[in-house]
Backbone as XML, in Angstrom:
<?xml version="1.0"?>
<chain id="A" units="angstrom">
  <residue number="1" name="UNK">
    <atom name="N" x="-21.016" y="9.312" z="13.394"/>
    <atom name="CA" x="-21.934" y="8.473" z="14.139"/>
    <atom name="C" x="-22.581" y="7.424" z="13.225"/>
  </residue>
  <residue number="2" name="UNK">
    <atom name="N" x="-22.977" y="7.848" z="12.025"/>
    <atom name="CA" x="-23.612" y="6.920" z="11.088"/>
    <atom name="C" x="-22.664" y="5.793" z="10.697"/>
  </residue>
  <residue number="3" name="UNK">
    <atom name="N" x="-21.380" y="6.128" z="10.568"/>
    <atom name="CA" x="-20.397" y="5.107" z="10.211"/>
    <atom name="C" x="-20.265" y="4.077" z="11.326"/>
  </residue>
  <residue number="4" name="UNK">
    <atom name="N" x="-20.293" y="4.521" z="12.561"/>
    <atom name="CA" x="-20.189" y="3.600" z="13.688"/>
    <atom name="C" x="-21.395" y="2.672" z="13.756"/>
  </residue>
  <residue number="5" name="UNK">
    <atom name="N" x="-22.567" y="3.202" z="13.469"/>
    <atom name="CA" x="-23.782" y="2.383" z="13.461"/>
    <atom name="C" x="-23.717" y="1.364" z="12.338"/>
  </residue>
  <residue number="6" name="UNK">
    <atom name="N" x="-23.259" y="1.807" z="11.173"/>
    <atom name="CA" x="-23.159" y="0.893" z="10.032"/>
    <atom name="C" x="-22.159" y="-0.221" z="10.331"/>
  </residue>
  <residue number="7" name="UNK">
    <atom name="N" x="-21.022" y="0.112" z="10.927"/>
    <atom name="CA" x="-20.019" y="-0.889" z="11.265"/>
    <atom name="C" x="-20.554" y="-1.862" z="12.305"/>
  </residue>
  <residue number="8" name="UNK">
    <atom name="N" x="-21.217" y="-1.357" z="13.305"/>
    <atom name="CA" x="-21.754" y="-2.217" z="14.355"/>
    <atom name="C" x="-22.815" y="-3.164" z="13.817"/>
  </residue>
  <residue number="9" name="UNK">
    <atom name="N" x="-23.547" y="-2.730" z="12.812"/>
    <atom name="CA" x="-24.602" y="-3.583" z="12.261"/>
    <atom name="C" x="-24.047" y="-4.732" z="11.428"/>
  </residue>
  <residue number="10" name="UNK">
    <atom name="N" x="-22.771" y="-4.672" z="11.090"/>
    <atom name="CA" x="-22.168" y="-5.755" z="10.320"/>
    <atom name="C" x="-21.926" y="-6.989" z="11.177"/>
  </residue>
  <residue number="11" name="UNK">
    <atom name="N" x="-21.995" y="-6.841" z="12.465"/>
    <atom name="CA" x="-21.867" y="-8.000" z="13.342"/>
    <atom name="C" x="-20.446" y="-8.426" z="13.600"/>
  </residue>
  <residue number="12" name="UNK">
    <atom name="N" x="-19.503" y="-7.548" z="13.488"/>
    <atom name="CA" x="-18.130" y="-7.916" z="13.818"/>
    <atom name="C" x="-17.156" y="-7.336" z="12.831"/>
  </residue>
  <residue number="13" name="UNK">
    <atom name="N" x="-16.036" y="-8.010" z="12.729"/>
    <atom name="CA" x="-14.955" y="-7.521" z="11.872"/>
    <atom name="C" x="-15.338" y="-7.625" z="10.407"/>
  </residue>
  <residue number="14" name="UNK">
    <atom name="N" x="-14.859" y="-6.667" z="9.668"/>
    <atom name="CA" x="-15.092" y="-6.657" z="8.227"/>
    <atom name="C" x="-13.879" y="-7.259" z="7.551"/>
  </residue>
  <residue number="15" name="UNK">
    <atom name="N" x="-14.101" y="-8.263" z="6.732"/>
    <atom name="CA" x="-13.004" y="-8.871" z="5.996"/>
    <atom name="C" x="-12.914" y="-8.229" z="4.623"/>
  </residue>
  <residue number="16" name="UNK">
    <atom name="N" x="-11.703" y="-7.931" z="4.216"/>
    <atom name="CA" x="-11.498" y="-7.386" z="2.879"/>
    <atom name="C" x="-11.512" y="-8.534" z="1.877"/>
  </residue>
  <residue number="17" name="UNK">
    <atom name="N" x="-12.201" y="-8.313" z="0.781"/>
    <atom name="CA" x="-12.255" y="-9.326" z="-0.273"/>
    <atom name="C" x="-11.067" y="-9.101" z="-1.200"/>
  </residue>
  <residue number="18" name="UNK">
    <atom name="N" x="-10.312" y="-10.145" z="-1.448"/>
    <atom name="CA" x="-9.149" y="-10.045" z="-2.313"/>
    <atom name="C" x="-9.575" y="-10.288" z="-3.754"/>
  </residue>
  <residue number="19" name="UNK">
    <atom name="N" x="-9.198" y="-9.374" z="-4.638"/>
    <atom name="CA" x="-9.492" y="-9.529" z="-6.061"/>
    <atom name="C" x="-8.292" y="-10.143" z="-6.765"/>
  </residue>
  <residue number="20" name="UNK">
    <atom name="N" x="-8.578" y="-11.086" z="-7.630"/>
    <atom name="CA" x="-7.548" y="-11.762" z="-8.411"/>
    <atom name="C" x="-7.861" y="-11.524" z="-9.878"/>
  </residue>
  <residue number="21" name="UNK">
    <atom name="N" x="-6.890" y="-11.023" z="-10.612"/>
    <atom name="CA" x="-7.054" y="-10.809" z="-12.045"/>
    <atom name="C" x="-6.628" y="-12.068" z="-12.787"/>
  </residue>
  <residue number="22" name="UNK">
    <atom name="N" x="-7.514" y="-12.575" z="-13.633"/>
    <atom name="CA" x="-7.207" y="-13.752" z="-14.439"/>
    <atom name="C" x="-7.589" y="-13.476" z="-15.886"/>
  </residue>
  <residue number="23" name="UNK">
    <atom name="N" x="-6.653" y="-13.733" z="-16.772"/>
    <atom name="CA" x="-6.908" y="-13.617" z="-18.200"/>
    <atom name="C" x="-7.085" y="-15.015" z="-18.777"/>
  </residue>
  <residue number="24" name="UNK">
    <atom name="N" x="-8.238" y="-15.240" z="-19.355"/>
    <atom name="CA" x="-8.578" y="-16.515" z="-19.987"/>
    <atom name="C" x="-8.422" y="-16.331" z="-21.492"/>
  </residue>
  <residue number="25" name="UNK">
    <atom name="N" x="-7.558" y="-17.113" z="-22.100"/>
    <atom name="CA" x="-7.230" y="-16.966" z="-23.520"/>
    <atom name="C" x="-7.901" y="-18.007" z="-24.395"/>
  </residue>
  <residue number="26" name="UNK">
    <atom name="N" x="-8.363" y="-17.553" z="-25.546"/>
    <atom name="CA" x="-8.775" y="-18.452" z="-26.617"/>
    <atom name="C" x="-8.752" y="-17.698" z="-27.928"/>
  </residue>
  <residue number="27" name="UNK">
    <atom name="N" x="-8.201" y="-18.325" z="-28.921"/>
    <atom name="CA" x="-8.243" y="-17.748" z="-30.247"/>
    <atom name="C" x="-9.573" y="-17.993" z="-30.938"/>
  </residue>
  <residue number="28" name="UNK">
    <atom name="N" x="-10.362" y="-18.877" z="-30.350"/>
    <atom name="CA" x="-11.640" y="-19.266" z="-30.950"/>
    <atom name="C" x="-12.795" y="-18.498" z="-30.304"/>
  </residue>
  <residue number="29" name="UNK">
    <atom name="N" x="-13.906" y="-18.340" z="-31.022"/>
    <atom name="CA" x="-15.075" y="-17.625" z="-30.502"/>
    <atom name="C" x="-15.974" y="-18.542" z="-29.664"/>
  </residue>
  <residue number="30" name="UNK">
    <atom name="N" x="-16.925" y="-17.958" z="-28.930"/>
    <atom name="CA" x="-17.827" y="-18.737" z="-28.079"/>
    <atom name="C" x="-18.635" y="-19.835" z="-28.771"/>
  </residue>
  <residue number="31" name="UNK">
    <atom name="N" x="-18.973" y="-19.729" z="-30.072"/>
    <atom name="CA" x="-19.691" y="-20.855" z="-30.676"/>
    <atom name="C" x="-18.908" y="-22.175" z="-30.695"/>
  </residue>
  <residue number="32" name="UNK">
    <atom name="N" x="-17.584" y="-22.108" z="-30.559"/>
    <atom name="CA" x="-16.807" y="-23.339" z="-30.415"/>
    <atom name="C" x="-17.167" y="-23.903" z="-29.038"/>
  </residue>
  <residue number="33" name="UNK">
    <atom name="N" x="-17.614" y="-25.120" z="-28.998"/>
    <atom name="CA" x="-18.215" y="-25.710" z="-27.801"/>
    <atom name="C" x="-17.390" y="-25.515" z="-26.538"/>
  </residue>
  <residue number="34" name="UNK">
    <atom name="N" x="-16.114" y="-25.794" z="-26.584"/>
    <atom name="CA" x="-15.291" y="-25.715" z="-25.382"/>
    <atom name="C" x="-15.156" y="-24.275" z="-24.890"/>
  </residue>
  <residue number="35" name="UNK">
    <atom name="N" x="-15.130" y="-23.322" z="-25.785"/>
    <atom name="CA" x="-15.039" y="-21.907" z="-25.397"/>
    <atom name="C" x="-16.354" y="-21.459" z="-24.765"/>
  </residue>
  <residue number="36" name="UNK">
    <atom name="N" x="-17.463" y="-21.805" z="-25.399"/>
    <atom name="CA" x="-18.772" y="-21.468" z="-24.849"/>
    <atom name="C" x="-18.987" y="-22.093" z="-23.479"/>
  </residue>
  <residue number="37" name="UNK">
    <atom name="N" x="-18.535" y="-23.337" z="-23.320"/>
    <atom name="CA" x="-18.678" y="-24.018" z="-22.033"/>
    <atom name="C" x="-17.851" y="-23.324" z="-20.948"/>
  </residue>
  <residue number="38" name="UNK">
    <atom name="N" x="-16.670" y="-22.887" z="-21.304"/>
    <atom name="CA" x="-15.826" y="-22.189" z="-20.329"/>
    <atom name="C" x="-16.476" y="-20.887" z="-19.878"/>
  </residue>
  <residue number="39" name="UNK">
    <atom name="N" x="-17.006" y="-20.143" z="-20.824"/>
    <atom name="CA" x="-17.610" y="-18.844" z="-20.505"/>
    <atom name="C" x="-18.938" y="-19.011" z="-19.782"/>
  </residue>
  <residue number="40" name="UNK">
    <atom name="N" x="-19.752" y="-19.937" z="-20.228"/>
    <atom name="CA" x="-21.110" y="-20.067" z="-19.692"/>
    <atom name="C" x="-21.226" y="-21.002" z="-18.490"/>
  </residue>
  <residue number="41" name="UNK">
    <atom name="N" x="-20.224" y="-21.858" z="-18.276"/>
    <atom name="CA" x="-20.305" y="-22.826" z="-17.184"/>
    <atom name="C" x="-19.140" y="-22.688" z="-16.205"/>
  </residue>
  <residue number="42" name="UNK">
    <atom name="N" x="-17.921" y="-22.748" z="-16.711"/>
    <atom name="CA" x="-16.743" y="-22.733" z="-15.838"/>
    <atom name="C" x="-16.606" y="-21.421" z="-15.059"/>
  </residue>
  <residue number="43" name="UNK">
    <atom name="N" x="-16.636" y="-20.292" z="-15.763"/>
    <atom name="CA" x="-16.466" y="-18.990" z="-15.111"/>
    <atom name="C" x="-17.541" y="-18.759" z="-14.038"/>
  </residue>
  <residue number="44" name="UNK">
    <atom name="N" x="-18.837" y="-18.959" z="-14.346"/>
    <atom name="CA" x="-19.845" y="-18.779" z="-13.300"/>
    <atom name="C" x="-19.697" y="-19.760" z="-12.128"/>
  </residue>
  <residue number="45" name="UNK">
    <atom name="N" x="-19.256" y="-20.985" z="-12.406"/>
    <atom name="CA" x="-19.072" y="-21.971" z="-11.330"/>
    <atom name="C" x="-17.944" y="-21.544" z="-10.390"/>
  </residue>
  <residue number="46" name="UNK">
    <atom name="N" x="-16.861" y="-21.038" z="-10.947"/>
    <atom name="CA" x="-15.760" y="-20.549" z="-10.113"/>
    <atom name="C" x="-16.231" y="-19.361" z="-9.288"/>
  </residue>
  <residue number="47" name="UNK">
    <atom name="N" x="-16.932" y="-18.429" z="-9.915"/>
    <atom name="CA" x="-17.452" y="-17.265" z="-9.189"/>
    <atom name="C" x="-18.386" y="-17.676" z="-8.054"/>
  </residue>
  <residue number="48" name="UNK">
    <atom name="N" x="-19.262" y="-18.633" z="-8.306"/>
    <atom name="CA" x="-20.210" y="-19.094" z="-7.287"/>
    <atom name="C" x="-19.489" y="-19.773" z="-6.130"/>
  </residue>
  <residue number="49" name="UNK">
    <atom name="N" x="-18.480" y="-20.573" z="-6.434"/>
    <atom name="CA" x="-17.715" y="-21.243" z="-5.384"/>
    <atom name="C" x="-16.983" y="-20.238" z="-4.512"/>
  </residue>
  <residue number="50" name="UNK">
    <atom name="N" x="-16.374" y="-19.240" z="-5.121"/>
    <atom name="CA" x="-15.655" y="-18.226" z="-4.356"/>
    <atom name="C" x="-16.605" y="-17.342" z="-3.552"/>
  </residue>
  <residue number="51" name="UNK">
    <atom name="N" x="-17.809" y="-17.136" z="-4.059"/>
    <atom name="CA" x="-18.788" y="-16.300" z="-3.369"/>
    <atom name="C" x="-19.258" y="-16.930" z="-2.052"/>
  </residue>
  <residue number="52" name="UNK">
    <atom name="N" x="-19.121" y="-18.232" z="-1.921"/>
    <atom name="CA" x="-19.561" y="-18.899" z="-0.696"/>
    <atom name="C" x="-18.799" y="-18.415" z="0.529"/>
  </residue>
  <residue number="53" name="UNK">
    <atom name="N" x="-17.512" y="-18.127" z="0.364"/>
    <atom name="CA" x="-16.723" y="-17.627" z="1.489"/>
    <atom name="C" x="-16.599" y="-16.110" z="1.453"/>
  </residue>
  <residue number="54" name="UNK">
    <atom name="N" x="-16.631" y="-15.539" z="0.266"/>
    <atom name="CA" x="-16.502" y="-14.094" z="0.134"/>
    <atom name="C" x="-15.089" y="-13.584" z="0.316"/>
  </residue>
  <residue number="55" name="UNK">
    <atom name="N" x="-14.116" y="-14.475" z="0.416"/>
    <atom name="CA" x="-12.731" y="-14.053" z="0.620"/>
    <atom name="C" x="-12.061" y="-13.586" z="-0.665"/>
  </residue>
  <residue number="56" name="UNK">
    <atom name="N" x="-12.468" y="-14.155" z="-1.775"/>
    <atom name="CA" x="-11.825" y="-13.862" z="-3.057"/>
    <atom name="C" x="-12.876" y="-13.572" z="-4.117"/>
  </residue>
  <residue number="57" name="UNK">
    <atom name="N" x="-12.479" y="-12.745" z="-5.068"/>
    <atom name="CA" x="-13.304" y="-12.469" z="-6.239"/>
    <atom name="C" x="-12.370" y="-12.392" z="-7.437"/>
  </residue>
  <residue number="58" name="UNK">
    <atom name="N" x="-12.774" y="-13.005" z="-8.520"/>
    <atom name="CA" x="-11.957" y="-12.967" z="-9.727"/>
    <atom name="C" x="-12.480" y="-11.890" z="-10.662"/>
  </residue>
  <residue number="59" name="UNK">
    <atom name="N" x="-11.551" y="-11.093" z="-11.145"/>
    <atom name="CA" x="-11.855" y="-10.133" z="-12.212"/>
    <atom name="C" x="-11.394" y="-10.804" z="-13.504"/>
  </residue>
  <residue number="60" name="UNK">
    <atom name="N" x="-12.365" y="-11.306" z="-14.257"/>
    <atom name="CA" x="-12.068" y="-12.066" z="-15.470"/>
    <atom name="C" x="-11.792" y="-11.135" z="-16.630"/>
  </residue>
  <residue number="61" name="UNK">
    <atom name="N" x="-10.727" y="-11.409" z="-17.357"/>
    <atom name="CA" x="-10.463" y="-10.786" z="-18.647"/>
    <atom name="C" x="-10.644" y="-11.908" z="-19.661"/>
  </residue>
  <residue number="62" name="UNK">
    <atom name="N" x="-11.803" y="-11.944" z="-20.304"/>
    <atom name="CA" x="-12.104" y="-13.003" z="-21.269"/>
    <atom name="C" x="-11.567" y="-12.589" z="-22.625"/>
  </residue>
  <residue number="63" name="UNK">
    <atom name="N" x="-10.327" y="-12.959" z="-22.886"/>
    <atom name="CA" x="-9.647" y="-12.610" z="-24.127"/>
    <atom name="C" x="-9.884" y="-13.731" z="-25.136"/>
  </residue>
  <residue number="64" name="UNK">
    <atom name="N" x="-11.042" y="-13.693" z="-25.755"/>
    <atom name="CA" x="-11.452" y="-14.755" z="-26.670"/>
    <atom name="C" x="-11.584" y="-14.217" z="-28.079"/>
  </residue>
  <residue number="65" name="UNK">
    <atom name="N" x="-11.868" y="-15.096" z="-29.004"/>
    <atom name="CA" x="-12.079" y="-14.741" z="-30.414"/>
    <atom name="C" x="-10.865" y="-14.062" z="-31.029"/>
  </residue>
  <residue number="66" name="UNK">
    <atom name="N" x="-9.681" y="-14.434" z="-30.567"/>
    <atom name="CA" x="-8.466" y="-13.886" z="-31.160"/>
    <atom name="C" x="-8.100" y="-12.494" z="-30.689"/>
  </residue>
  <residue number="67" name="UNK">
    <atom name="N" x="-8.664" y="-12.016" z="-29.580"/>
    <atom name="CA" x="-8.340" y="-10.678" z="-29.097"/>
    <atom name="C" x="-6.872" y="-10.533" z="-28.726"/>
  </residue>
  <residue number="68" name="UNK">
    <atom name="N" x="-6.283" y="-11.571" z="-28.159"/>
    <atom name="CA" x="-4.875" y="-11.519" z="-27.759"/>
    <atom name="C" x="-4.052" y="-12.550" z="-28.513"/>
  </residue>
  <residue number="69" name="UNK">
    <atom name="N" x="-4.580" y="-13.769" z="-28.633"/>
    <atom name="CA" x="-3.869" y="-14.824" z="-29.359"/>
    <atom name="C" x="-4.750" y="-15.339" z="-30.487"/>
  </residue>
  <residue number="70" name="UNK">
    <atom name="N" x="-4.099" y="-15.813" z="-31.520"/>
    <atom name="CA" x="-4.825" y="-16.416" z="-32.638"/>
    <atom name="C" x="-5.144" y="-17.872" z="-32.306"/>
  </residue>
  <residue number="71" name="UNK">
    <atom name="N" x="-6.078" y="-18.484" z="-33.036"/>
    <atom name="CA" x="-6.322" y="-19.913" z="-32.829"/>
    <atom name="C" x="-5.018" y="-20.701" z="-32.920"/>
  </residue>
  <residue number="72" name="UNK">
    <atom name="N" x="-4.854" y="-21.617" z="-32.002"/>
    <atom name="CA" x="-3.677" y="-22.468" z="-31.860"/>
    <atom name="C" x="-2.501" y="-21.751" z="-31.208"/>
  </residue>
  <residue number="73" name="UNK">
    <atom name="N" x="-2.702" y="-20.513" z="-30.733"/>
    <atom name="CA" x="-1.641" y="-19.780" z="-30.051"/>
    <atom name="C" x="-1.859" y="-19.682" z="-28.550"/>
  </residue>
  <residue number="74" name="UNK">
    <atom name="N" x="-2.843" y="-20.418" z="-28.049"/>
    <atom name="CA" x="-3.223" y="-20.310" z="-26.642"/>
    <atom name="C" x="-2.117" y="-20.792" z="-25.693"/>
  </residue>
  <residue number="75" name="UNK">
    <atom name="N" x="-1.527" y="-21.946" z="-25.986"/>
    <atom name="CA" x="-0.474" y="-22.475" z="-25.107"/>
    <atom name="C" x="0.710" y="-21.522" z="-25.032"/>
  </residue>
  <residue number="76" name="UNK">
    <atom name="N" x="1.111" y="-20.998" z="-26.166"/>
    <atom name="CA" x="2.220" y="-20.050" z="-26.180"/>
    <atom name="C" x="1.867" y="-18.779" z="-25.408"/>
  </residue>
  <residue number="77" name="UNK">
    <atom name="N" x="0.615" y="-18.357" z="-25.496"/>
    <atom name="CA" x="0.180" y="-17.178" z="-24.754"/>
    <atom name="C" x="0.354" y="-17.337" z="-23.256"/>
  </residue>
  <residue number="78" name="UNK">
    <atom name="N" x="0.054" y="-18.516" z="-22.743"/>
    <atom name="CA" x="0.248" y="-18.776" z="-21.314"/>
    <atom name="C" x="1.742" y="-18.925" z="-21.012"/>
  </residue>
  <residue number="79" name="UNK">
    <atom name="N" x="2.476" y="-19.600" z="-21.904"/>
    <atom name="CA" x="3.908" y="-19.805" z="-21.694"/>
    <atom name="C" x="4.664" y="-18.485" z="-21.577"/>
  </residue>
  <residue number="80" name="UNK">
    <atom name="N" x="4.284" y="-17.492" z="-22.382"/>
    <atom name="CA" x="5.005" y="-16.214" z="-22.345"/>
    <atom name="C" x="4.398" y="-15.227" z="-21.352"/>
  </residue>
  <residue number="81" name="UNK">
    <atom name="N" x="3.314" y="-15.630" z="-20.698"/>
    <atom name="CA" x="2.785" y="-14.839" z="-19.601"/>
    <atom name="C" x="1.716" y="-13.815" z="-19.935"/>
  </residue>
  <residue number="82" name="UNK">
    <atom name="N" x="1.133" y="-13.867" z="-21.130"/>
    <atom name="CA" x="0.080" y="-12.896" z="-21.433"/>
    <atom name="C" x="-1.304" y="-13.392" z="-21.035"/>
  </residue>
  <residue number="83" name="UNK">
    <atom name="N" x="-1.381" y="-14.636" z="-20.606"/>
    <atom name="CA" x="-2.641" y="-15.197" z="-20.122"/>
    <atom name="C" x="-2.376" y="-16.154" z="-18.978"/>
  </residue>
  <residue number="84" name="UNK">
    <atom name="N" x="-3.444" y="-16.408" z="-18.214"/>
    <atom name="CA" x="-3.325" y="-17.295" z="-17.061"/>
    <atom name="C" x="-3.932" y="-18.671" z="-17.315"/>
  </residue>
  <residue number="85" name="UNK">
    <atom name="N" x="-5.018" y="-18.695" z="-18.075"/>
    <atom name="CA" x="-5.715" y="-19.932" z="-18.400"/>
    <atom name="C" x="-5.924" y="-19.945" z="-19.907"/>
  </residue>
  <residue number="86" name="UNK">
    <atom name="N" x="-5.660" y="-21.080" z="-20.536"/>
    <atom name="CA" x="-5.874" y="-21.208" z="-21.977"/>
    <atom name="C" x="-6.944" y="-22.244" z="-22.247"/>
  </residue>
  <residue number="87" name="UNK">
    <atom name="N" x="-7.833" y="-21.915" z="-23.140"/>
    <atom name="CA" x="-8.807" y="-22.897" z="-23.622"/>
    <atom name="C" x="-8.172" y="-23.515" z="-24.855"/>
  </residue>
  <residue number="88" name="UNK">
    <atom name="N" x="-7.782" y="-24.774" z="-24.714"/>
    <atom name="CA" x="-7.030" y="-25.451" z="-25.762"/>
    <atom name="C" x="-7.917" y="-26.484" z="-26.432"/>
  </residue>
  <residue number="89" name="UNK">
    <atom name="N" x="-8.051" y="-26.346" z="-27.735"/>
    <atom name="CA" x="-8.763" y="-27.355" z="-28.521"/>
    <atom name="C" x="-7.736" y="-28.440" z="-28.820"/>
  </residue>
  <residue number="90" name="UNK">
    <atom name="N" x="-7.846" y="-29.548" z="-28.095"/>
    <atom name="CA" x="-6.793" y="-30.566" z="-28.131"/>
    <atom name="C" x="-6.571" y="-31.183" z="-29.507"/>
  </residue>
  <residue number="91" name="UNK">
    <atom name="N" x="-7.560" y="-31.150" z="-30.359"/>
    <atom name="CA" x="-7.369" y="-31.707" z="-31.699"/>
    <atom name="C" x="-6.253" y="-30.979" z="-32.442"/>
  </residue>
  <residue number="92" name="UNK">
    <atom name="N" x="-6.029" y="-29.718" z="-32.104"/>
    <atom name="CA" x="-4.977" y="-28.937" z="-32.749"/>
    <atom name="C" x="-3.652" y="-29.007" z="-32.008"/>
  </residue>
  <residue number="93" name="UNK">
    <atom name="N" x="-3.645" y="-29.614" z="-30.814"/>
    <atom name="CA" x="-2.437" y="-29.654" z="-29.999"/>
    <atom name="C" x="-2.139" y="-31.064" z="-29.500"/>
  </residue>
  <residue number="94" name="UNK">
    <atom name="N" x="-2.413" y="-32.055" z="-30.296"/>
    <atom name="CA" x="-2.213" y="-33.439" z="-29.864"/>
    <atom name="C" x="-0.771" y="-33.694" z="-29.441"/>
  </residue>
  <residue number="95" name="UNK">
    <atom name="N" x="0.183" y="-33.036" z="-30.075"/>
    <atom name="CA" x="1.582" y="-33.227" z="-29.738"/>
    <atom name="C" x="1.956" y="-32.578" z="-28.404"/>
  </residue>
  <residue number="96" name="UNK">
    <atom name="N" x="1.163" y="-31.615" z="-27.935"/>
    <atom name="CA" x="1.477" y="-30.895" z="-26.706"/>
    <atom name="C" x="0.647" y="-31.333" z="-25.503"/>
  </residue>
  <residue number="97" name="UNK">
    <atom name="N" x="-0.311" y="-32.198" z="-25.712"/>
    <atom name="CA" x="-1.196" y="-32.556" z="-24.611"/>
    <atom name="C" x="-0.913" y="-33.924" z="-24.009"/>
  </residue>
  <residue number="98" name="UNK">
    <atom name="N" x="0.138" y="-34.567" z="-24.428"/>
    <atom name="CA" x="0.540" y="-35.840" z="-23.837"/>
    <atom name="C" x="-0.580" y="-36.869" z="-23.933"/>
  </residue>
  <residue number="99" name="UNK">
    <atom name="N" x="-1.320" y="-36.825" z="-25.013"/>
    <atom name="CA" x="-2.391" y="-37.787" z="-25.213"/>
    <atom name="C" x="-3.502" y="-37.691" z="-24.196"/>
  </residue>
  <residue number="100" name="UNK">
    <atom name="N" x="-3.662" y="-36.520" z="-23.579"/>
    <atom name="CA" x="-4.692" y="-36.335" z="-22.581"/>
    <atom name="C" x="-4.264" y="-36.699" z="-21.175"/>
  </residue>
  <residue number="101" name="UNK">
    <atom name="N" x="-3.016" y="-37.169" z="-21.026"/>
    <atom name="CA" x="-2.490" y="-37.519" z="-19.700"/>
    <atom name="C" x="-1.708" y="-36.339" z="-19.143"/>
  </residue>
  <residue number="102" name="UNK">
    <atom name="N" x="-2.378" y="-35.541" z="-18.357"/>
    <atom name="CA" x="-1.740" y="-34.331" z="-17.838"/>
    <atom name="C" x="-1.049" y="-34.687" z="-16.577"/>
  </residue>
</chain>
């Protein structure tokens, strides 16, 4: 009976929230500006945007400070599939970034 009351109080159908696992790679630690910005600004902004609908939630694996890849190994980490997003310090990858024209 309590379950029926709880369900009825939700005001309709219950939608299941889909969880998405994302591994964010960086060989550099958070004091590097771009890494700190990703952790302190990008990740919370994505979470806040997804929270507006409640359909999706990201389970972040913040593999930073060389936990999975060493500095300058971020692109290769994504290429071989051990990460989903790479924080790339473009000064070290000028040959791979097409001069900033993605």
